C-alpha positions as a Markdown table, in Angstrom:
| # | Residue | x | y | z |
|---|---|---|---|---|
| 1 | Unk | 0.0 | -0.2 | -0.2 |
| 2 | Unk | 2.9 | 2.0 | 0.8 |
| 3 | Unk | 4.5 | 1.9 | -2.6 |
| 4 | Unk | 1.4 | 2.5 | -4.3 |
| 5 | Unk | 1.2 | 5.7 | -2.0 |
| 6 | Unk | 4.3 | 7.3 | -3.1 |
| 7 | Unk | 4.1 | 6.3 | -7.0 |
| 8 | Unk | 0.9 | 8.3 | -6.6 |
| 9 | Unk | 2.4 | 11.3 | -5.2 |
| 10 | Unk | 5.5 | 11.4 | -7.6 |
| 11 | Unk | 2.9 | 11.4 | -10.5 |
| 12 | Unk | 3.7 | 7.1 | -11.5 |
| 13 | Unk | 0.7 | 5.8 | -10.6 |
| 14 | Unk | 0.1 | 3.6 | -13.3 |
| 15 | Unk | -2.9 | 1.9 | -13.9 |
| 16 | Unk | -5.0 | 1.3 | -10.6 |
| 17 | Unk | -5.2 | -2.7 | -9.6 |
| 18 | Unk | -9.3 | -2.4 | -9.5 |
| 19 | Unk | -9.5 | -1.0 | -13.0 |
| 20 | Unk | -11.0 | -3.1 | -16.0 |
| 21 | Unk | -9.1 | -6.4 | -16.8 |
| 22 | Unk | -7.8 | -4.9 | -19.9 |
| 23 | Unk | -6.5 | -1.7 | -18.5 |
| 24 | Unk | -4.1 | -3.5 | -16.2 |
| 25 | Unk | -2.8 | -5.9 | -18.9 |
| 26 | Unk | -1.9 | -3.2 | -21.0 |
| 27 | Unk | -0.6 | -1.2 | -18.5 |
| 28 | Unk | 1.3 | -4.5 | -18.0 |
| 29 | Unk | 2.4 | -4.3 | -21.3 |
| 30 | Unk | 3.7 | -1.2 | -21.5 |
| 31 | Unk | 6.0 | -1.6 | -18.7 |
| 32 | Unk | 8.6 | -3.2 | -21.1 |
| 33 | Unk | 8.8 | 0.0 | -23.9 |
| 34 | Unk | 8.6 | 2.6 | -21.0 |
| 35 | Unk | 12.0 | 0.2 | -19.8 |
| 36 | Unk | 13.3 | 1.5 | -23.6 |
| 37 | Unk | 12.5 | 4.6 | -23.0 |
| 38 | Unk | 13.9 | 5.1 | -19.9 |
| 39 | Unk | 17.2 | 3.9 | -20.8 |
| 40 | Unk | 17.0 | 6.1 | -23.9 |
| 41 | Unk | 16.5 | 9.2 | -22.1 |
| 42 | Unk | 19.6 | 8.5 | -20.2 |
| 43 | Unk | 21.3 | 8.0 | -22.9 |
| 44 | Unk | 19.8 | 11.1 | -24.8 |
| 45 | Unk | 20.8 | 12.4 | -21.6 |
| 46 | Unk | 24.5 | 12.0 | -22.4 |
| 47 | Unk | 24.3 | 12.7 | -25.9 |
| 48 | Unk | 23.4 | 15.9 | -25.5 |
| 49 | Unk | 25.5 | 16.8 | -22.5 |
| 50 | Unk | 28.8 | 15.9 | -24.6 |
| 51 | Unk | 27.4 | 17.5 | -28.0 |
| 52 | Unk | 27.6 | 14.0 | -29.3 |
| 53 | Unk | 23.9 | 14.9 | -31.9 |
| 54 | Unk | 23.1 | 17.3 | -34.1 |
| 55 | Unk | 20.1 | 19.5 | -33.8 |
| 56 | Unk | 18.0 | 17.6 | -36.2 |
| 57 | Unk | 18.5 | 14.3 | -35.0 |
| 58 | Unk | 17.8 | 15.5 | -31.7 |
| 59 | Unk | 15.0 | 16.9 | -32.7 |
| 60 | Unk | 13.4 | 13.6 | -34.2 |
| 61 | Unk | 14.5 | 11.4 | -31.3 |
| 62 | Unk | 12.8 | 13.9 | -29.2 |
| 63 | Unk | 9.6 | 13.8 | -31.3 |
| 64 | Unk | 9.6 | 10.1 | -30.9 |
| 65 | Unk | 10.1 | 10.0 | -26.7 |
| 66 | Unk | 7.3 | 12.6 | -26.6 |
| 67 | Unk | 4.6 | 10.3 | -29.2 |
| 68 | Unk | 5.4 | 7.4 | -26.9 |
| 69 | Unk | 4.4 | 9.3 | -23.5 |
| 70 | Unk | 1.8 | 10.8 | -25.7 |
| 71 | Unk | 0.3 | 7.3 | -26.9 |
| 72 | Unk | 0.9 | 5.2 | -23.8 |
| 73 | Unk | -1.2 | 8.3 | -21.6 |
| 74 | Unk | -4.3 | 8.7 | -24.5 |
| 75 | Unk | -4.5 | 4.7 | -24.7 |
| 76 | Unk | -4.4 | 3.7 | -21.0 |
| 77 | Unk | -6.6 | 6.8 | -20.3 |
| 78 | Unk | -9.3 | 5.3 | -23.1 |
| 79 | Unk | -8.7 | 2.1 | -21.4 |
| 80 | Unk | -9.5 | 2.7 | -17.7 |
| 81 | Unk | -13.0 | 3.2 | -16.4 |
| 82 | Unk | -12.4 | 5.7 | -13.9 |
| 83 | Unk | -10.2 | 8.3 | -16.3 |
| 84 | Unk | -10.0 | 11.0 | -13.9 |
| 85 | Unk | -8.2 | 8.9 | -11.0 |
| 86 | Unk | -6.1 | 7.9 | -13.8 |
| 87 | Unk | -4.5 | 11.0 | -14.8 |
| 88 | Unk | -4.8 | 12.1 | -11.2 |
| 89 | Unk | -2.1 | 9.1 | -10.4 |
| 90 | Unk | 0.1 | 9.7 | -13.8 |
| 91 | Unk | 0.2 | 13.8 | -13.6 |
| 92 | Unk | 3.7 | 13.9 | -14.0 |
| 93 | Unk | 3.2 | 12.1 | -17.7 |
| 94 | Unk | 0.7 | 15.0 | -18.1 |
| 95 | Unk | 3.3 | 17.4 | -17.1 |
| 96 | Unk | 6.0 | 16.0 | -19.3 |
| 97 | Unk | 3.7 | 16.2 | -22.3 |
| 98 | Unk | 2.6 | 19.9 | -22.0 |
| 99 | Unk | 6.3 | 21.2 | -21.2 |
| 100 | Unk | 8.6 | 18.8 | -22.8 |
| 101 | Unk | 6.4 | 19.6 | -26.5 |
| 102 | Unk | 9.4 | 19.4 | -29.1 |
| 103 | Unk | 8.6 | 22.4 | -30.9 |
| 104 | Unk | 9.3 | 24.8 | -27.4 |
| 105 | Unk | 13.3 | 23.4 | -28.0 |
| 106 | Unk | 13.2 | 24.8 | -31.1 |
| 107 | Unk | 11.6 | 28.4 | -30.5 |
| 108 | Unk | 14.4 | 29.2 | -28.1 |
| 109 | Unk | 17.5 | 27.4 | -27.1 |
| 110 | Unk | 16.8 | 28.2 | -23.1 |
| 111 | Unk | 13.7 | 26.2 | -23.2 |
| 112 | Unk | 16.1 | 23.0 | -24.3 |
| 113 | Unk | 16.5 | 22.9 | -20.7 |
| 114 | Unk | 13.2 | 21.5 | -19.8 |
| 115 | Unk | 14.3 | 17.9 | -21.3 |
| 116 | Unk | 15.6 | 17.8 | -18.2 |
| 117 | Unk | 11.7 | 17.1 | -16.8 |
| 118 | Unk | 12.1 | 13.7 | -18.6 |
| 119 | Unk | 14.6 | 12.9 | -15.8 |
| 120 | Unk | 11.8 | 13.0 | -13.3 |
| 121 | Unk | 10.5 | 10.2 | -15.2 |
| 122 | Unk | 13.7 | 7.9 | -14.7 |
| 123 | Unk | 13.8 | 8.8 | -10.6 |
| 124 | Unk | 9.9 | 7.6 | -10.6 |
| 125 | Unk | 10.7 | 4.4 | -13.1 |
| 126 | Unk | 13.7 | 3.8 | -11.1 |
| 127 | Unk | 12.2 | 4.5 | -7.8 |
| 128 | Unk | 9.2 | 2.1 | -8.6 |
| 129 | Unk | 11.8 | -0.6 | -9.5 |
| 130 | Unk | 13.8 | 0.0 | -6.4 |
| 131 | Unk | 11.2 | -0.8 | -4.6 |
| 132 | Unk | 10.2 | -3.9 | -6.0 |
| 133 | Unk | 13.8 | -5.0 | -5.2 |
| 134 | Unk | 13.5 | -4.2 | -1.7 |
| 135 | Unk | 10.2 | -6.3 | -1.8 |
| 136 | Unk | 12.3 | -9.3 | -3.0 |
| 137 | Unk | 14.6 | -9.1 | -0.6 |
| 138 | Unk | 12.2 | -8.9 | 2.4 |
| 139 | Unk | 10.9 | -12.3 | 0.9 |
| 140 | Unk | 11.9 | -14.8 | 3.7 |
| 141 | Unk | 14.6 | -12.1 | 5.5 |
| 142 | Unk | 16.7 | -12.3 | 2.1 |
| 143 | Unk | 17.6 | -8.6 | 3.2 |
| 144 | Unk | 19.3 | -9.8 | 6.6 |
| 145 | Unk | 21.4 | -12.7 | 4.8 |
| 146 | Unk | 22.6 | -10.4 | 2.1 |
| 147 | Unk | 23.8 | -8.2 | 4.9 |
| 148 | Unk | 25.3 | -10.6 | 7.0 |
| 149 | Unk | 26.8 | -12.0 | 3.8 |
| 150 | Unk | 28.2 | -8.5 | 3.0 |
| 151 | Unk | 29.7 | -8.7 | 6.6 |
| 152 | Unk | 31.7 | -11.8 | 5.9 |
| 153 | Unk | 32.6 | -11.4 | 2.3 |
| 154 | Unk | 34.6 | -8.0 | 3.6 |
| 155 | Unk | 35.7 | -10.0 | 6.6 |
| 156 | Unk | 37.2 | -13.1 | 4.1 |
| 157 | Unk | 39.0 | -9.9 | 2.1 |
| 158 | Unk | 40.8 | -8.6 | 4.9 |
| 159 | Unk | 41.6 | -12.4 | 6.6 |
| 160 | Unk | 43.2 | -13.3 | 3.0 |
| 161 | Unk | 45.7 | -10.4 | 2.7 |
| 162 | Unk | 46.8 | -11.7 | 6.3 |
| 163 | Unk | 47.0 | -15.2 | 4.9 |
| 164 | Unk | 48.5 | -15.2 | 1.3 |
| 165 | Unk | 51.7 | -12.9 | 0.5 |
| 166 | Unk | 50.3 | -12.3 | -2.9 |
| 167 | Unk | 47.7 | -10.3 | -1.8 |
| 168 | Unk | 49.5 | -6.9 | -0.2 |
| 169 | Unk | 46.4 | -5.2 | 1.4 |
| 170 | Unk | 43.0 | -5.3 | 3.1 |
| 171 | Unk | 42.1 | -3.1 | 0.2 |
| 172 | Unk | 42.9 | -5.4 | -2.4 |
| 173 | Unk | 41.9 | -8.7 | -0.5 |
| 174 | Unk | 38.5 | -6.9 | 0.1 |
| 175 | Unk | 38.7 | -6.3 | -4.0 |
| 176 | Unk | 39.4 | -9.9 | -4.5 |
| 177 | Unk | 37.0 | -11.5 | -2.1 |
| 178 | Unk | 33.8 | -9.6 | -3.8 |
| 179 | Unk | 35.2 | -10.7 | -7.6 |
| 180 | Unk | 35.9 | -14.5 | -6.1 |
| 181 | Unk | 32.6 | -14.7 | -4.4 |
| 182 | Unk | 30.4 | -13.3 | -7.7 |
| 183 | Unk | 32.2 | -16.1 | -9.6 |
| 184 | Unk | 33.3 | -13.2 | -11.8 |
| 185 | Unk | 37.5 | -13.7 | -11.4 |
| 186 | Unk | 39.0 | -10.9 | -12.9 |
| 187 | Unk | 42.5 | -12.2 | -12.0 |
| 188 | Unk | 44.2 | -9.3 | -11.4 |
| 189 | Unk | 44.4 | -10.2 | -7.9 |
| 190 | Unk | 45.2 | -14.2 | -7.4 |
| 191 | Unk | 45.9 | -15.9 | -3.9 |
| 192 | Unk | 48.9 | -17.9 | -4.8 |
| 193 | Unk | 49.2 | -19.8 | -1.4 |
| 194 | Unk | 48.1 | -23.2 | -1.1 |
| 195 | Unk | 46.0 | -21.7 | 1.9 |
| 196 | Unk | 44.7 | -19.0 | 0.2 |
| 197 | Unk | 43.6 | -21.3 | -2.8 |
| 198 | Unk | 42.1 | -23.1 | -0.5 |
| 199 | Unk | 40.3 | -20.4 | 1.6 |
| 200 | Unk | 39.5 | -19.1 | -1.9 |
| 201 | Unk | 37.7 | -22.1 | -2.9 |
| 202 | Unk | 35.4 | -22.1 | 0.2 |
| 203 | Unk | 34.5 | -18.1 | -1.0 |
| 204 | Unk | 33.5 | -19.4 | -4.3 |
| 205 | Unk | 30.7 | -22.2 | -2.9 |
| 206 | Unk | 29.4 | -19.6 | -0.9 |
| 207 | Unk | 29.2 | -17.3 | -3.6 |
| 208 | Unk | 27.4 | -19.9 | -5.7 |
| 209 | Unk | 25.1 | -20.9 | -2.5 |
| 210 | Unk | 24.3 | -16.9 | -2.5 |
| 211 | Unk | 23.3 | -16.7 | -6.2 |
| 212 | Unk | 21.0 | -19.5 | -6.2 |
| 213 | Unk | 19.6 | -18.3 | -2.7 |
| 214 | Unk | 18.9 | -15.0 | -4.6 |
| 215 | Unk | 17.3 | -17.0 | -7.6 |
| 216 | Unk | 15.1 | -18.8 | -5.7 |
| 217 | Unk | 13.3 | -15.8 | -3.8 |
| 218 | Unk | 13.3 | -14.1 | -7.2 |
| 219 | Unk | 11.5 | -16.7 | -8.2 |
| 220 | Unk | 9.2 | -17.2 | -5.2 |
| 221 | Unk | 8.4 | -13.0 | -5.2 |
| 222 | Unk | 7.6 | -13.4 | -9.4 |
| 223 | Unk | 5.8 | -16.4 | -8.5 |
| 224 | Unk | 3.9 | -14.5 | -5.8 |
| 225 | Unk | 2.9 | -11.8 | -8.0 |
| 226 | Unk | 1.5 | -14.3 | -10.7 |
| 227 | Unk | -0.6 | -15.8 | -7.6 |
| 228 | Unk | -2.1 | -12.3 | -6.4 |
| 229 | Unk | -2.9 | -11.3 | -10.0 |
| 230 | Unk | -4.4 | -14.4 | -10.4 |
| 231 | Unk | -6.6 | -14.1 | -6.9 |
| 232 | Unk | -7.5 | -10.1 | -8.1 |
| 233 | Unk | -9.1 | -11.5 | -11.1 |
| 234 | Unk | -11.0 | -14.3 | -9.3 |
| 235 | Unk | -12.3 | -12.0 | -6.6 |
| 236 | Unk | -13.5 | -9.6 | -10.0 |
| 237 | Unk | -15.6 | -12.2 | -11.6 |
| 238 | Unk | -16.6 | -13.2 | -7.7 |
| 239 | Unk | -18.3 | -10.0 | -7.8 |
| 240 | Unk | -19.3 | -10.4 | -11.0 |
| 241 | Unk | -21.3 | -13.4 | -10.0 |
| 242 | Unk | -22.8 | -11.6 | -7.3 |
| 243 | Unk | -23.8 | -8.7 | -8.9 |
| 244 | Unk | -25.4 | -11.4 | -11.5 |
| 245 | Unk | -27.2 | -13.3 | -8.4 |
| 246 | Unk | -28.5 | -9.7 | -6.4 |
| 247 | Unk | -30.2 | -8.7 | -9.9 |
| 248 | Unk | -31.5 | -12.5 | -10.5 |
| 249 | Unk | -33.2 | -12.0 | -6.7 |
| 250 | Unk | -34.6 | -8.5 | -8.0 |
| 251 | Unk | -36.2 | -10.0 | -11.0 |
| 252 | Unk | -37.5 | -13.1 | -9.5 |
| 253 | Unk | -39.2 | -10.3 | -6.6 |
| 254 | Unk | -40.1 | -8.7 | -9.4 |
| 255 | Unk | -42.0 | -11.3 | -11.2 |
| 256 | Unk | -43.2 | -12.7 | -7.9 |
| 257 | Unk | -45.1 | -9.1 | -7.6 |
| 258 | Unk | -46.1 | -8.9 | -11.2 |
| 259 | Unk | -47.6 | -13.0 | -11.0 |
| 260 | Unk | -49.4 | -12.0 | -7.7 |
| 261 | Unk | -51.1 | -8.8 | -9.3 |
| 262 | Unk | -52.3 | -10.9 | -12.1 |
| 263 | Unk | -53.7 | -13.8 | -9.5 |
| 264 | Unk | -55.5 | -10.7 | -7.9 |
| 265 | Unk | -57.2 | -9.2 | -11.2 |
| 266 | Unk | -58.2 | -12.9 | -12.2 |
| 267 | Unk | -59.9 | -13.2 | -8.6 |
């Protein structure tokens, strides 16, 4: 609930979970294109900052980004039942559409600073996804496990600096420990002694277990989200059935009333 409140406050509330099934489904479909747009906005900012785009190419790309925001906002608004609520929950999209209108950038160079408004979208987008990661970490106390693991890995790095003569300092040891536990193995820092290599083997095993633990928790979280969607769908269908049942009861009452009136008229 808190996550949704923060998203709505920032203007990136998305489609309300209680909205029409079709609107919720299309909101999910558009998340992947929004990720591409988010990455492009970041790349676009880098290219503009380093003056690596000519004015014509820049304007074309501005139109593409602006057009996608317009398309996404209009499409989801049309699909939703409560359109005012949807626009209120996603006020940041409207701000981007109005203030980052590409022709404004041509009127005066000073308006080019309005491109930075699109970076606010990145803030909301990555904030939303960061909270998803935090939800994953809360599953089965994974967050505490990662904190303890980080402390152990850092301690192992300091320890290896005292065990192996090839690792000259604790800083090198900590770097080596993190590279080893992630099973990357750059090879810039390598233990030379037998004790150091045995220690490295144990650290690699720890890394494999940690990656497996994270993978299992991510899978469990995705299954949980999927089951929640199914539950919401079943609840919507149940509400529809209950509404139909209520209508049937009302119709039966009306039919009974009509039959009573007809019976009285016959008598």
